[in-house]
N, C-alpha and C positions, 0 to 999 in steps of 0.2 A: 491458646491453650495447648500445652504439650503433654501428650500421654501416649503410651505405647498400647497398640491394639494388636493382639496376636495370640494364638493358642487359647489357653484357658483364661488369660488375662482379660480378654475382651468380655467374657461373661461377667466377671467381677466388676468390670468397668461400666457395663450397661446401666446399672442403677444410678451411678454417678452421672452418666450422660443424660439419663431421663430427668434427673433432678436439675441439672444445668439447663435443660430445655424448658422445664416448667418455670424456672425462675428467670428466663430470658437472658441467661449468661452463656449460652452456646451460640457462637457466631455462625453465620450462614456457611462460611468457608469450612469451619470445623464440622458442622453438621454433615455437609456433603462428603467430606473426607472420611468421617467415621462410618457413615451409612454405606459408602462405596466399599470400604474395607470389610465391613460385616457381610455385605452381599458377596464379595469376591471369595470370602472364606466359607460360603455356604450357609451363613446365618441370616437368611432372608427375613425370617419372622422377627428377629431382633431389630434388623434394619427398619422393618415396617413399623414396629413399636416406637422406634426413635423418631421416624418421620411424623407419626400420628401425634406424638407428644409435642413435638416442636410446633406443628401446625395449630394445635389446640391452644397453645399458650403464647404464641408470637404473632398474633394478629392485632393490629396491622403491622406489616413489614414489607419493605420494597422488594424483597426476594421471594415473597409468598408464592407467586406464580411459578417460579422455577422449582421450588420445593414440591408443590403439587404435581408438577410435570414429572419430576424424578420419582415421586411416590407412585404415580400412575404406572410408569414404566416397570417399577418393581412389582406392583400388584399384578401386572400382566404376566410377568415372569412366573408369578406364583399361581397362575391360572385363575385369578380372581378378576374375571372380566368386568363384572358389574362394579366392583370397587375401582378398577382402573378407569372406567368411564366416569364415575362420580368424581374421582380426583382430577381427571383432565377437564371436566366441566368446571370444577373449582378453579383450576388454573386460568381458564378463560374469564371467569368472573373477576379475577384479580387483574388480568391484562387481556382485554377483549381482542387485541391485535397481535397476540403472541402466536406467530406462525407455526412453530413446531407443534403446539398444542392442537391447532386446527387440523394439521395433517394427521397426528396420531389419534385424535378423537375419531376422525373419519375411518381410519384403519381399524379402530376398536369396534365401531359400528359394523364395518364390513365383516370382521371376525365373528360378530354376533349374528350374522346372517341378515343384517339390515342394510342392504346395499343402497336402497333409496335414501335412507337417513344419512349414510356416508356421503352420497353424492350431494345432498342438500348442504351438509356441513362444508364440504370443499367448495361448492359453488357459492355459498354465502361469503366465504373468505375471499374467493376470487373477485366477487363483485365489490367487496369493500376495499380491495387493493388495486383498483384499476389505475389509479395514479398513486405511486407508492415509492418507498425508499428501496435501495438495492437489496437490503436484507429481506424486506417483505416481498420483493420481486422474486427472490429465490423460492420462497414458500408458495407464492401464487403460482409459479410455474409447476411446482410439485403437485399442488392441488388440482390444476388442470390436467396434468399427466395422469393422476390417479382417477379422475373422472373419466378420462378416455379409456383407461384400462378396464375399469369396472363396467362401463357401457359396452365395450367390445366383448367382454366375457359374457354379458347378458344378451348379446346378439343385436344390440342397438347400434348398428354400424354408422349410420349417418350422424347420430348424436356424438358417438365416440370420435368420429372424424372431425367434427366441429370443435370439440374440446381440445383435441390434439393439435389442430391448426393454430388455435390461440396460444398453446404452449410453444409451438415452433416459432411463432412470430415474436414471442417474448425472448426466447433464447435459442436462436437457430443453430448455434454451434453445439448445443447439446443434442446428441444423436438419437436418444431413445424415442422421443416423441415422433421424430421423422420416420424411424424404422416402422413403427406401428401405423403411422398415417399412410405411407405409400402402400403397405400391405392391405390396409382397409380399402383403399381406392381400387386395388386390383380385385379384391373379393366382390366389390360392387360393380365391376366393369365400368368404372368412371374414367373415360378416356378424354384427353391424354392423362396418363397417370400422374405425371409431374407438372404442376402448375405454379411457377414462381410468382412472387409478389415483390413489392417494394422492400419487404423486410426479410424475405427468404429467397435466396438465389437458386438457380438450377443446380449449381455445383454443390450447394449445401444439401439439397435434396438427394443428389446422387451419393454424396458422402454418407448420408444417413441410411441408404439402402442396405439391409442385411443380405447375406448371400442367397437365401432362398427366394427373396423378393427379386433380386437381380436376375436369378435364373429364369424367372417368369417374364422378365422384362426384355432381355436381349440375349442373343446367341453369341456371346463374346467370351470365349474360354480363357483368354489370357487376362482379361479384366476380372473375370470371376475368380481366378487364382489370386490376383493382386488384392481384390476386394476381401477375399477370405483371410488373407494375411493381415490386412488392416483391421478387419473385424476381430480376429483372434487377439491381436495386440491390445485392442481397446477392451475386449471382454475379459481377458485374463490378466493383462499387465505382466509384471515380472514378479511372481510370488517368491518369497524368501525361502529358498530350499537349502540354506546353509546347514540347518540341523536335520535335514531329511536325507538319510544315506542313499546314495544311488544304488538301485537294484543291481545285483551282480548276476552274471550268467551262470546257471547251474549246469554241470555236465549231465546230459541226458542221452546223447547219441551213443548207441552201442552198450548201454548199461542195462537195458530191459525195463528201465523206469518209464512210467507214463509221463507224457507232456501235460503240464498243468495250464489250461486255457481259461481265461476269464472273459465273460461277455458283460459289458457295462451298458445299461440302457434304462431309460424311463418308459420304454414301450414294450417291456416283456409282459404283455397283458393282451386283452382283446383289442388289438390295434393292427393296422396294416403290417407293421414290422413284426409284431408278435405272431401274426398269422404266417408270415414268411419264414420265421425261424423255428417254430415249435417242432416241426417234423425233423428238421436238421438236427436239433438237439436230441431228439429221440433216436436218431440213427447214428450218432457218433459212436465210433468203435471204442468201447471202454477199455479195451486192451492197449490202445494207443494213446488215448487222451483222457484226462480227468477234467471235468467241466465244472467251473464255478460261475454262478450267475449273480451279478450285482445289480439289484433293482433300485433305481433312484427316482421312480415316478410316484404319482399320487396313489394313496391307499385305495385298494379295490377289494370288494368282498365277493366271494363265490364266482371268481373269474375263471372260466374254463381253460383259457390259455395258460394262466399261471398254474392252475392245478396240474395240467399236463407237464409243464416245464419242471415244476418242483418235484414231480414224480421221477424224473429221469436225470436231473443234474446231480453231481456229487455233493454240491454245496450251494445253497441259496442264501444270499445275504441281502437284507433290505438296508440300504445305506442312505435312504432319503433324508433321515433326520440327522445324519452326520455332516459335519463341515467337510469341505473339499479335502482339507489336509487329513482329517480323521479318516475319511473314506480311503484316501490314498495309503495311509498307514495300515489300515486293515488289509488292503490288497497286497501291500508289501509283506505284511506278516504272514499272509497266505502263500507266499512264495510262488506267485503266478509267473509263468515263463512267457506266455504270449497273451497280451491284453488287447481285447477287441473293443474299439469305440463304435458302438452301434447307434449312437445319436448324431455325432457330428454337430453341426450348428443348427439343431432343431429345438423345438419346444421342450423345456425342462431338461435340456442337456446340462451335464456337469463337466464341461470341457476342462476346467481348472484341475480336476483330479489328475488328468494325464500330464499336466505341466510338472507335477512332482516326480514324474517318471517312476511310478511304483513298480513297474515291471521292466525287464531289459528290452522287450520288444513291444511296440505299440502299433496297432493296425486300425486303419479306417475301413469299415466294411458295413454294408447293408442299409444303414439308416439315413445316409446323407449323400446326395448325388453330386459329388465334386471333391476337390482337394481341400484338405484342412489347412494347408500352408502354414503349419506350425513347425517349430524346431524339434518337436517330440513325436509327431506322427511319422513313423519311418516307412511304413508300407501302406498300400491301398490295394484292395482286392476288387477287380473289375472283370471284364471279359473282352474278347477281341473286337467285338462290334462297338462297344461303348468307348473303349480306348484302343484303337489300332496303334501300332508301333509309332507311326509318325505323329500321333497326338500325345505322346508321353511328355512332350515339352510343356503341356498345360497343367502338369501335376508336380507337386514338390516331393511326393512320396515315390518310392520304388513301386512300380505297378506289377502285380502278379495277377494271374487270370484263372478263373474257373470257366466252365462251358457257358453258363448263363448267370448273370448277376442277380437274377430274381428267383430266389428260392420260393417254394410254395408248400402248402400243406394239402396233400392229396386226400386227407380225411375230412376236409371242411364240409360242414353240413349245408346242403342246398335244398331249399323248400321245393314243393311241387310247382312245376312251371305253370304260370297263369295263362289264360287266354289273353289276346290283345285287348279285348273289351274289359277284362278284369284289371289290366294294367293301365286302362284309361287311354287306349290308342284305337284309331280306326282300323278296321280289318283289311281293307283292300288298298293299302297305301304303302309305298316304299318308306321304311323308317330308317333314316340316318340317326345316329345317336352319338352322344359324347357324355360320359359320366365322370369326366375330370372336374376338379374344383373350379369354380368361377374365376379364381385368380389366374388360372392358366389360359383363359381366353383373352386374346389380344385383338386389336383392331384388324390386323392382317389376317389372322385366323378366321375371324368373324366375316370379313369380306370374302374370303375363299368359300366359306359356307354359303353365303348369299349367292355367289355365282353358281354354286352347285344346285341350290334350290331353284334358282331362276331357270336353269336348263332342264330341270326335272320337275315339271309342274304337278305331278301326282305324288309328290314326296312331302314328308314332314321332317322336322328336326326335333329330336327328343333329348332334353338336357336334364341334368340333376338340378333341382331348384337352388337358387341362391337367395331365396326370400322374395316376398311379393314385390318390393320396390326394384330389386335387381332384375327379376324376371320381366317386369314391365318395361324396364329400361331397354332390355334386349329386344322385346317386341317392338318398341318404338323405333329402335335402330333398324330392325328388319323392315318395318314399314317405310322408313326413309330410303331404304335400298330397293324399294319396289316389291317387297315380299309381304304377302298378307300376314299380319301378326299372328293370326290363329294357326299358322303353320309351325309355330314354335310351341312345343308342349314341354311341360316341366314335371319331372317325377318327384314326388314328395320323399322325404326321408323315410327309410324303412329298415327293419332289422336286417342284419347282414345276410342271413340265409334267404330271406325273402328277396332282397335286392339281387343276390346272385341268380335267383331263379327268374326274375322278371326281365333282366337285361337280355336274356336269350331270345326274347320275342322280337327284338330289333333286327334289322337286316344288315347294317354295316356301321361299325364304330369309326367315327372320324377323329383322328388324333389332333392334339393341339401343338402349336409351335410358338416359342422355343422350348417350353417345358412340357414334355409329352407325358403320356400315361405310363405309370410304373406298375404297381400292383394292380391298378385298375385294368390295365391291358391284360395281365395274366388272368384276372377274374373273367374278363370277356372271352378270352380264348379258351379258358377252361370249360365254359358252358357252350362253346361252339359259335360265338359271335366273332366274325372276322374283323380285324382291326387294320385300318388303312393309315399309314404313317409315312413320313420321310425324315431322314436323319439330317441333323445339323452338324455342328462342330463340337459343342460342349457336352458334358456328361448328361444333363437333363434332356438335351435335344437329341440324344442318340439312344437313350435307354429303351424307348418303346420299340425301336428297330431291333434291338437285341432280343427282346421278348418275342417279337413276331418271328425273327429268324430262328429262334429256338423251337418253334413249332414246325419248321420246314416249309412254311408258306411264304417264301421270299417274294412271290408275286404281289404281296400286299405292301411291300416296301417300295416306295416311289423314289424318284431321283431328286425331285425338287417340288415347289408348290404347284407349278403348272401341270406336272405329271400327276400330282395328287388330285387336283381338281378334275383333270381329264379322266382318270381312272374311276373316281367316285361317280361321275356322270355315266361312264360306260357301264359300270356295275348296275346302276339303277335302270338303265335303258335295256340291259340284257341280263335279267335276273338269273338266267340259266348259267352264266359264267360264274356268278357268285355262289350258286348252288353247288357247283363243282368244287369251289374252295371250301365250302362248309363240309362237304362229304370228305374231302381230303383231311380237314382238321379232325373230323370224327374218326376217320380210319387210322390216322397217325397219332392220335391223342396220347395213348398210353406208352407209345414207343418214342415220343419226342424227348428232346433234350430238356425241354421246359419241365417235364414231370419226372425226370430221372433224378430224384432226390437222393437215393442211395449213392449214386455217382458223385453228386454234389458234396455230400458229407465226406466221402473218401478223398475227393480232391482237396477240400478245405484242410483235412488232416495232413495230406501230403505237403500243402503249402506251409502249414504251421511247423511241420518238421523241417522243411527247407529253411524257414526263418530261423529256427533253433540252430541248425547246422551253421548258418552264416554267423549267428551270434557267437557260437562257440569258437569259430575261427577268427573272430574279430572283424567280420565283414558286414556287420549291420550297417545299412546305408545311412548317410547323413542327409536330411532334407535339404534340397537346393533352393535357397531363398534369395539368390542373387538378383539384384535389379528389380525386385518386386515393387519398390517405391517408385521407380521410374515408370514401370509398366502401369502402375496405378494412375499416375498423373497423365500419361498419354491416353490410357483407357477412359479416363474421365472426360477427355475431349472427344474421343471417338465413339463412345457408347451409343450415342443417338444415331450414328450411321449404321449400327449393327442391329437395329430393332427388327428388320426384316431379313429374310434369307439372303445370304451372300456366299459365293463359293469360297473354298479354302484359299485359293491363290490370291484372289482379290482382297480377302480379309487380311492375309499376312502382308500384302503389299502396303495396305493402309498403315499398319504398325511400323513397317520398315521405313516408310517415308518419314514418319514422325521421329523415329529413332535416329535417322540420319540428320534431321534438323537439330535435334537435341545434341547429338554428338559433335556437330559443327560448332555449337556454342560452347559446350563443355564436354570433353571426352567421357564416354561411358565405358565402364569395364565390360569385357566380353562375358557372355554366358552361354549356356547350352540350349537356349530357347530360340529367340528370333535374332538376337544381337550376337551372332557367332563371329568368329574371326573372318570367315568367308563372307558373311553378309556385310560386315563393315568394310571389307576390301573393295566391294563393288560400289561403295558410296560415292 
């Protein structure tokens, strides 16, 4: 059938199409074509009428299942969830093994708040396709992946892990299942984290590790940089920006005009990042900067952090429902000068927005502990402790520095401090504590804690609960190390103000390695709880040292794991020395760099203006991405050697030895990281 569908013609054509459908003279191909055209032109109701008419009068037909499927998708777009479910169920009656319908029916159940039914739908299909064709294999993998995702969101970590493992063994080259699987094992303290099988290799598991999971796994900054580069390429790809005009630099220096700064984040709400930024936004000098906030997170109601932020920013835009390109176009139309990526590679991040380069300057700050390693993140804001000058080789962005990279809100509400008994702790016992997430606890860190407890028999270790099974796993590991399991106590989840109050009753916070405390350290120090840490080489392994240094209590920063264990034991055996640290924290609290948020806001503005000046002079830095593929391959081989603490010189020597071996086989171009002209000359 040949007919033109467009403009008003389609409305006059609809009765004809309905008549053809009723008389079984509208072919499947024409049906799908006309329905698609009607939908694309915004006439969804007409498309739905056409589908309904065809389905009513063309049964039986070999394409019935496909029409039901498309009809269901259309009804979902029209917010008719019940109709979408009914149509998808009809598709499966016509073809019980139609994989796409099983996947979408599960998603519809999930959207309806019926997660259990969704899992049953996917699980039933997975069981039916245990021996199957390549087409069905694809959808079986998707079903297992969705089961794992929903289980994980519901806190059913072991069940999620099992489903994701099945998905990994089906298609180990598909990275998403492995990304969640390794993170789940970290959250459950299941060691070793990576366990290869006959179907999934160690290398495939390493390839699947996302940047944050790798940060908890190893202190390997060059591999973290290369991993972030690989992850970014996989996540973002190469968007078509031919029809997206490159943002131009607007002259602002010396004009008296304000600099327009945009913060993009899914965490501008009651969240650790929101808590960190809200007073900074309140203190920005509106004579110097105009602040736009782009929120891309989940909808929240009556959120105190958002209320405060909306009250002080010049413009608040919710871009969560916009596509990446549409959000980028909005930012470009707002003529943002400096665009801040506050998410990095974290949950609900919209990294692809930045790939369109909607602003002339793009900055990585606050939300993500490491380099983005993309072609479009030009600057990173850190501090001298996290990124000393000699460590700039581990970052693709130009590094600019503030005094301390952990802003905080001095107005945060803290409940009344409880007694130890009210907190569920014994009164006359030295309390070591760590309130970092379970994913940050490694076998090495746990072994150090067991050594500390062994040398201080009148002490306990207080941790934030990871759930009953994970808590019991750690108690069992303690018992295997010769420590009575009852010496490990677990704090239940609590409202933020209550949690801030209760952590103060502990004696000493023990940091984790290689991913240390960030805002958690600032929280502890805020309420007067000393934090003991030691720095590694990577961003997440040095952050806690930065926060501690900002309080002026450098005696809490150890040189290495042995010093960390020794100092923890010494503090427990000589509580008077720890009392002196607490008194110093209290005395210096309001004068510390950590709490000088007005200075932080001014320094950020100075840096934004510095970036603007460089942009106006054509000096905006170009991210250095040379040899990252080579570093990734070498890092994949070496990462298991960097799971424990290793000094900087030994660490670099490991890489240089491998680089020389590679260069001997096939010459590697020089870079400004490890494979410099000087390094290659000594090969």
